[in-house]
C-alpha positions in Angstrom: -10.5 -9.3 7.5 -12.7 -12.3 7.8 -15.1 -11.5 4.9 -12.3 -10.8 2.4 -10.5 -13.9 3.5 -13.6 -16.0 3.0 -14.2 -14.5 -0.4 -10.6 -15.0 -1.5 -10.7 -18.6 -0.2 -13.9 -19.3 -2.1 -12.5 -17.9 -5.3 -9.3 -20.0 -4.8 -11.2 -23.1 -4.1 -13.4 -22.6 -7.2 -10.4 -22.1 -9.4 -8.6 -25.2 -7.9 -11.7 -27.3 -8.6 -12.1 -25.9 -12.1 -8.4 -26.6 -12.9 -8.6 -30.1 -11.4 -11.7 -31.1 -13.4 -10.3 -29.7 -16.7 -7.4 -32.2 -16.6 -5.2 -30.0 -18.7 -2.3 -29.5 -16.3 -3.4 -26.1 -15.1 -3.7 -27.2 -11.5 0.0 -28.3 -11.2 1.2 -25.2 -13.2 -0.9 -22.8 -11.1 0.1 -24.3 -7.8 3.8 -24.3 -8.8 3.4 -20.6 -9.8 1.7 -19.8 -6.5 4.4 -21.4 -4.5 7.0 -19.4 -6.3 5.2 -16.2 -5.7 4.7 -17.1 -2.0 8.4 -17.8 -1.6 9.3 -14.5 -3.3 6.8 -12.3 -1.5 6.6 -13.9 2.0 9.9 -12.4 3.4 8.9 -8.9 2.2 5.4 -9.3 3.7 6.8 -10.5 7.0 9.2 -7.6 7.2 6.3 -5.1 6.3 4.2 -6.5 9.2 7.2 -6.3 11.5 7.7 -2.6 10.6 4.0 -1.9 11.0 3.8 -3.6 14.4 6.9 -2.1 15.7 5.9 1.4 14.5 2.7 1.0 16.5 4.5 -0.2 19.6 7.7 1.9 19.6 6.6 5.3 18.3 4.7 7.2 21.0 1.2 8.1 20.1 1.9 11.7 20.9 4.8 11.7 18.4 2.6 10.1 15.7 -0.2 12.6 16.5 2.0 15.6 16.3 3.8 14.7 13.1 1.0 12.9 11.1 -2.1 13.0 13.3 -5.4 14.7 12.6 -4.1 17.9 14.1 -0.8 18.0 12.2 -2.4 19.9 9.4 -0.8 20.4 6.0 2.6 19.4 7.3 1.3 16.0 8.2 -0.2 15.6 4.7 3.1 16.5 3.1 5.0 14.0 5.4 2.5 11.3 4.4 2.7 12.2 0.8 6.5 12.1 0.7 6.7 8.9 2.7 4.2 7.2 0.5 6.0 8.3 -2.7 9.3 6.8 -1.5 8.1 3.6 0.2 9.3 0.6 -1.9 7.3 -2.5 -2.7 3.8 -3.4 -3.5 0.5 -3.2 -1.5 1.7 -5.9 0.8 4.3 -3.4 2.1 2.5 -0.1 2.0 -0.9 -1.2 3.3 0.3 -2.8 6.5 2.5 0.2 7.2 -0.4 2.6 6.7 -2.7 0.5 8.8 0.0 0.4 11.6 0.3 4.2 11.5 -3.5 4.6 11.6 -3.7 2.4 14.7 -0.8 4.4 16.2 -2.7 7.7 15.8 -1.9 8.9 12.3 -4.6 11.0 10.6 -6.9 9.5 8.0 -6.1 12.3 5.6 -2.3 11.7 6.1 -2.7 8.0 5.4 -4.9 8.7 2.3 -2.1 10.9 1.0 0.5 8.2 1.9 -1.4 5.5 -0.1 -2.2 7.9 -3.0 1.5 8.9 -3.3 2.6 5.3 -3.1 0.3 4.4 -5.9 0.6 7.4 -8.1 4.3 8.3 -7.7 6.1 5.1 -7.0 9.6 6.5 -6.9 11.0 3.0 -6.5 9.3 2.0 -9.8 10.8 5.0 -11.7 13.9 3.3 -13.0 11.8 0.6 -14.7 9.3 3.2 -16.0 12.1 5.4 -17.4 13.7 2.3 -19.0 10.5 1.2 -20.6 8.6 4.4 -21.3 11.4 7.0 -21.4 12.2 10.1 -19.4 9.6 12.3 -21.3 6.6 10.0 -20.5 7.8 9.5 -16.8 8.2 13.3 -16.4 4.8 14.0 -17.8 3.1 11.4 -15.7 4.7 12.7 -12.5 3.8 16.3 -13.4 0.2 15.3 -14.0 -0.1 13.4 -10.8 2.1 15.6 -8.6 -0.7 17.4 -6.7 -3.2 14.6 -6.3 -1.9 12.8 -3.2 -2.0 15.9 -0.9 -5.3 16.9 -2.4 -6.7 13.5 -1.8 -5.4 13.6 1.8 -6.9 17.0 2.3 -10.3 15.9 1.0 -10.2 12.9 3.2 -9.3 15.1 6.2 -12.1 17.6 5.5 -14.9 15.1 4.7 -14.0 12.1 6.7 -12.0 13.1 9.8 -12.8 11.0 12.8 -14.1 8.0 10.8 -11.2 5.5 11.0 
């Protein structure tokens, strides 16, 4: 996490300096916008980290391993896929949860299926998608992406098992 933090910090600092020296009000506008986003996202991020940490601490590794571990087979991939498809929120919710389950003994393939389903299916985004794009488009998109999460998980399991 250190390298991505340094890179993001450097980008933020460069943008702050650029906005400051342009003297066109972008710095104040940008900082106000970033504070608004922070206030909006911080509670959700905090709760996601709590869920991830408590899942690691409270769910016995044997339970995690049997349900979604490397040896759980296709059942684990399906559980990961379904959980990922139904998890609400953005990456600040799903990624800490997936990382927590990996540390608790979940299989790499299962968590790949989880993240793939979260990004491709996004059931919590469906009402907005239907409202904007319509039922037909949403149905076609779901039909076209339906099999990808378990396939991605299976490929990760076959080719990268044991490389967490």
